[in-house]
C-alpha positions in Angstrom: -11.3 -3.2 27.4 -14.2 -1.1 26.1 -14.1 2.6 25.7 -15.3 4.8 28.5 -18.7 6.4 28.5 -19.9 7.2 25.0 -16.7 8.3 23.3 -15.0 9.9 26.3 -11.3 10.3 25.5 -8.9 8.0 27.3 -6.3 9.9 29.4 -3.3 8.9 27.1 -5.2 10.1 24.0 -6.2 13.3 25.8 -2.5 13.9 26.7 -1.3 13.2 23.1 -4.1 15.4 21.6 -3.1 18.4 23.8 0.7 18.1 23.3 2.0 16.5 20.1 -1.3 16.8 18.2 -1.7 20.5 19.2 1.8 21.1 17.9 0.8 19.6 14.5 -2.3 21.7 14.2 -0.7 24.9 15.5 2.0 24.7 12.9 -0.5 24.5 10.1 0.8 21.2 9.0 -2.4 19.4 9.8 -6.0 20.5 9.3 -9.5 19.2 9.0 -11.8 19.9 6.0 -15.4 18.9 6.7 -17.5 19.1 3.6 -20.5 17.5 5.3 -23.1 18.7 7.9 -22.0 16.1 10.4 -21.6 17.5 13.9 -18.5 15.7 15.1 -19.0 16.8 18.7 -22.3 14.9 18.9 -23.4 11.5 17.7 -21.2 8.6 16.8 -19.9 7.6 13.4 -18.2 4.9 11.5 -15.1 6.6 9.9 -14.0 5.0 6.7 -10.6 6.1 5.2 -7.8 5.4 2.8 -4.7 4.1 4.5 -1.5 6.0 3.7 0.8 5.8 6.7 1.4 4.3 10.1 0.4 7.6 11.8 -3.0 7.8 10.1 -5.0 7.1 13.3 -3.0 9.8 15.2 -3.5 12.4 12.4 -7.3 11.8 12.3 -7.7 11.7 16.1 -5.8 15.0 16.3 -8.4 17.0 14.4 -11.7 15.4 15.5 -13.2 16.3 18.9 -14.3 12.8 20.0 -12.3 9.7 20.5 -12.2 7.1 17.8 -11.8 3.4 18.4 -9.6 2.3 15.6 -9.6 -1.2 14.1 -5.9 -2.3 14.2 -3.9 -5.4 13.1 -4.0 -8.2 15.6 -0.1 -8.4 15.6 -0.1 -5.2 17.6 -1.8 -7.0 20.4 0.7 -9.8 20.7 3.4 -8.1 22.8 2.9 -6.8 26.3 3.8 -3.1 25.8 2.1 -2.5 22.4 -0.9 -4.5 23.7 -1.2 -2.2 26.7 -0.8 1.0 24.6 -2.9 0.0 21.6 -5.5 -2.1 23.4 -6.0 -0.6 26.9 -4.8 3.0 26.5 -6.1 3.6 22.9 -9.1 1.1 23.2 -8.4 -0.2 19.7 -10.2 -3.2 18.3 -8.0 -6.1 17.1 -8.4 -7.7 13.7 -6.5 -10.6 12.1 -5.4 -9.1 8.8 -5.9 -11.0 5.5 -8.8 -13.2 6.8 -12.5 -12.6 7.7 -13.0 -11.9 11.4 -16.6 -12.0 12.6 -15.6 -11.3 16.2 -14.1 -8.0 15.1 -17.3 -6.9 13.4 -19.3 -7.8 16.5 -16.9 -5.8 18.7 -17.3 -2.8 16.3 -21.1 -3.0 16.4 -21.1 -3.2 20.2 -18.8 -0.1 20.3 -21.1 1.8 17.9 -24.2 0.7 19.7 -22.8 2.0 23.0 -22.1 5.5 21.5 -18.5 5.2 20.5 -16.9 6.2 17.2 -15.1 3.5 15.2 -12.5 4.0 12.5 -11.5 1.5 9.8 -9.1 1.4 6.9 -10.8 -1.1 4.4 -7.6 -1.7 2.5 -6.3 -3.5 5.6 -2.8 -2.2 5.2 -1.0 0.9 4.0 -0.5 1.8 0.3 3.0 1.3 -1.2 2.7 3.5 -4.3 0.0 6.1 -3.3 -2.9 4.3 -5.0 -5.5 2.6 -2.9 -5.3 -1.1 -2.6 -8.2 -3.3 -3.8 -11.3 -3.0 -1.6 -14.3 -5.3 -1.7 -16.9 -2.5 -1.8 -19.9 -4.8 -1.7 -18.7 -6.5 1.5 -17.9 -3.0 2.9 -21.4 -1.8 2.1 -22.9 -4.8 3.7 -20.8 -4.4 6.9 -21.7 -0.7 7.1 -25.4 -1.6 6.9 -25.0 -4.3 9.6 -23.2 -1.9 11.9 -26.0 0.6 11.6 -24.2 3.8 12.5 -23.9 6.9 10.2 -20.9 6.7 8.0 -18.2 9.4 7.3 -16.1 8.8 4.3 -12.7 10.6 4.5 -9.5 11.0 2.5 -6.1 11.5 4.0 -4.6 14.0 1.6 -0.9 14.5 1.6 -0.2 11.8 4.2 1.4 9.5 1.6 3.4 12.4 0.1 4.6 13.4 3.6 6.0 10.0 4.2 5.6 7.1 1.8 5.5 3.7 3.3 8.8 2.7 1.8 10.6 6.0 2.7 13.4 6.3 5.2 12.6 9.9 6.0 9.6 12.1 6.5 9.2 15.1 4.2 8.1 18.6 5.2 4.5 19.3 4.0 0.9 19.5 4.9 -1.8 16.9 5.6 -5.5 17.4 5.3 -8.1 15.1 6.9 -10.9 15.6 4.3 -14.4 14.4 5.4 -16.0 14.1 2.0 -19.3 12.3 2.5 -21.9 11.6 5.2 -24.2 8.6 4.8 -26.9 8.8 7.5 -27.9 5.6 9.3 -31.4 5.9 7.8 -30.0 5.8 4.3 -28.0 2.7 5.0 -31.2 0.8 5.6 -33.1 2.3 2.6 -30.8 2.0 -0.4 -29.8 -1.1 -2.4 -26.4 -2.6 -1.6 -25.3 -1.9 -5.1 -26.0 1.8 -4.8 -24.4 2.0 -1.4 -21.3 0.2 -2.6 -21.0 2.6 -5.6 -21.4 5.6 -3.3 -18.7 4.5 -0.9 -16.3 3.7 -3.8 -17.0 7.1 -5.4 -15.9 9.0 -2.3 -13.4 6.7 -0.8 -11.2 6.0 -3.9 -7.9 7.9 -3.7 -4.8 8.2 -5.8 -1.8 10.3 -4.7 -0.9 10.8 -8.4 -4.3 12.0 -9.3 -4.7 14.2 -6.2 -1.4 16.0 -6.8 -2.6 17.1 -10.3 -5.2 19.4 -8.7 -3.4 20.5 -5.5 -0.3 22.3 -4.4 2.3 19.5 -4.0 5.1 20.7 -1.8 6.8 18.0 0.3 10.4 18.9 0.8 13.3 16.5 1.4 16.8 16.1 0.1 16.6 12.4 0.8 13.2 11.7 -0.8 14.4 8.6 -2.7 16.1 6.8 0.2 14.3 3.6 0.9 12.7 3.2 -2.5 14.2 -0.2 -2.9 11.4 -1.4 -0.6 9.0 -0.5 -3.4 11.0 -1.1 -6.5 12.2 -4.7 -6.2 12.5 -5.4 -10.0 14.6 -3.3 -12.5 12.6 -2.6 -15.7 15.8 -2.4 -17.7 17.5 -5.7 -16.8 14.8 -7.5 -14.7 17.3 -7.9 -11.8 15.7 -8.5 -8.4 16.7 -6.4 -5.3 19.2 -4.4 -7.3 17.9 -0.9 -6.7 20.0 1.4 -4.4 19.2 5.0 -3.4 21.0 8.0 -2.1 19.5 11.4 -1.6 17.0 12.0 -4.4 18.7 9.6 -6.8 18.6 5.8 -7.3 20.1 3.3 -9.6 20.3 -0.4 -10.5 23.5 -1.9 -9.3 23.4 -4.5 -12.0 22.8 -2.6 -15.3 23.6 1.0 -14.1 20.2 2.5 -15.0 19.8 5.7 -13.1 16.8 7.9 -12.1 15.9 10.8 -9.9 12.8 11.3 -7.8 11.8 14.9 -8.4 10.0 17.3 -6.0 6.6 16.1 -7.4 7.5 12.4 -6.8 7.8 11.8 -10.5 10.6 9.5 -11.9 13.1 11.3 -14.1 15.3 9.0 -16.2 16.8 8.5 -19.6 16.5 4.7 -19.5 13.7 3.8 -17.1 10.4 3.8 -19.0 8.2 4.9 -16.1 7.4 8.3 -14.8 4.9 7.4 -12.0 5.6 5.3 -9.0 2.4 3.2 -9.5 3.2 2.5 -13.2 6.5 0.9 -12.3 4.9 -0.9 -9.3 2.0 -2.3 -11.4 4.5 -3.5 -14.0 6.7 -5.3 -11.5 3.7 -6.8 -9.6 2.6 -8.5 -12.8 6.1 -9.5 -13.8 7.1 -11.1 -10.5 4.2 -13.6 -10.6 6.2 -15.8 -13.0 9.2 -16.0 -10.6 10.0 -19.2 -8.6 13.2 -18.0 -6.9 14.5 -15.0 -5.1 18.1 -14.3 -3.9 19.0 -15.4 -0.4 18.7 -12.7 2.2 19.1 -12.2 6.0 16.4 -11.7 8.5 15.9 -10.9 12.2 12.9 -12.9 13.3 11.1 -16.2 12.8 8.0 -16.5 15.0 5.5 -19.4 14.9 2.2 -18.5 16.5 3.2 -16.7 19.7 6.6 -18.4 20.0 9.8 -16.6 18.9 12.0 -19.3 17.2 15.0 -17.3 16.1 16.3 -13.8 15.7 19.0 -14.6 13.2 17.6 -16.2 10.0 18.4 -16.7 6.3 15.5 -16.6 3.9 15.6 -18.2 0.5 12.9 -18.9 -2.2 13.9 -21.7 -4.6 11.6 -23.7 -6.8 8.5 -22.1 -5.2 9.5 -23.2 -1.7 10.3 -20.7 1.0 13.2 -21.9 3.2 14.0 -20.3 6.5 17.2 -21.3 8.2 17.7 -20.4 11.9 21.4 -19.5 12.2 21.4 -19.3 16.0 20.0 -22.8 16.4 22.1 -26.0 15.8 19.3 -28.6 15.7 16.0 -28.6 13.8 16.9 -25.2 12.4 15.4 -25.5 8.9 11.8 -24.7 8.0 10.5 -25.4 4.5 7.2 -23.6 3.5 5.8 -24.6 0.1 4.3 -21.6 -1.8 1.1 -23.4 -2.6 0.4 -24.0 1.1 0.9 -20.3 2.1 -2.3 -18.2 2.5 -3.5 -14.8 3.9 -0.1 -13.1 3.7 0.0 -9.5 5.0 2.9 -7.1 5.5 3.4 -5.4 8.8 5.8 -2.8 10.1 9.6 -3.4 9.9 9.5 -5.6 6.7 7.6 -8.3 8.6 5.6 -10.9 6.7 2.7 -12.6 8.5 0.9 -15.6 6.9 -0.6 -19.0 7.4 1.1 -22.2 6.2 -0.9 -25.4 6.7 -3.1 -23.4 9.2 -0.1 -22.4 11.3 0.6 -18.7 11.7 4.2 -17.6 10.8 5.9 -14.2 11.1 9.2 -13.5 9.3 11.0 -10.2 9.6 13.7 -9.3 7.1 16.4 -6.7 7.5 15.3 -3.1 7.7 16.5 -2.2 4.2 15.0 -5.3 2.6 11.9 -5.6 0.4 9.1 -7.8 1.8 6.7 -6.6 -0.9 8.0 -9.0 -3.5 6.9 -12.0 -1.4 3.5 -10.6 -0.9 3.0 -9.9 -4.6 4.4 -13.3 -5.6 2.0 -15.1 -3.2 -1.0 -12.9 -3.9 
């Protein structure tokens, strides 16, 4: 379903904007900072942003006057209710994550040509440690030129600090939707792709650790470390996998006893652990995990192949570079073996869900809520 006439707001979005979103703005917890001369009430734009949290589209849509058609993961369109809300009510545009999707680009162009706004997160998924994930800026520049609409490059500032992807609980603090750069449609056609790519990278790149050096960083919680085992899957002191446990603002390795605190600036404070920043620990473990061939056995709650749910009670085990999934609620043909070298295009969705192709077949595996799916992604990357 396309959007209504030239960016007119769908009824559900209008209702959310004048209830929940109004509450966010009225409390001063969310605001817009527009450094450009772009008139957001007129004209249509391609919004390009960093991706910090699951609520990012809601936050941006709360502070801009015209409706934005967001590009969203195709998995959100697979179930009836979410398909109705995301697709029909929010007029989002589906994209299969992890792979090229020409049909998505064509739909985006049709929307922009008809006068709609379109919003994209080029990372394709949310950041885990506050630093942007890798982006192919040359491909992004070529896509922007093809789409032909004026581009607004924005940063979501404070969105990660308010609720990191791994966190169990939201913190109290402010979020700014910062529109940093306008690239007019005429310029897209005039400049070289290399220059356009460099300009987009300059204004889009974002690091929570770098941002907090120059801004007031007040995101309050007495449970700020809870859930951090979803990010830190490898102990830097003993190299144990899945051994980190958290309570309140503290966390420790259950194998070697190394302890740490996550302070009110989201810095790591520890006598044993050698890292002070989240992304330093994460970058270390991401490099270290690539030499692994086995992970401990763990439980899960979903195995889905293409659109068919196979099991809701599974055991997942990686051994000798083969991922084995056992369906505990099935008595026959209940074992699936997925060789690592046949897995491609793995992405991580909500609720510790892995989605990937194995021998051109689409699989979805959901682990337990407290588990860490990130280690699989970074092993297979």
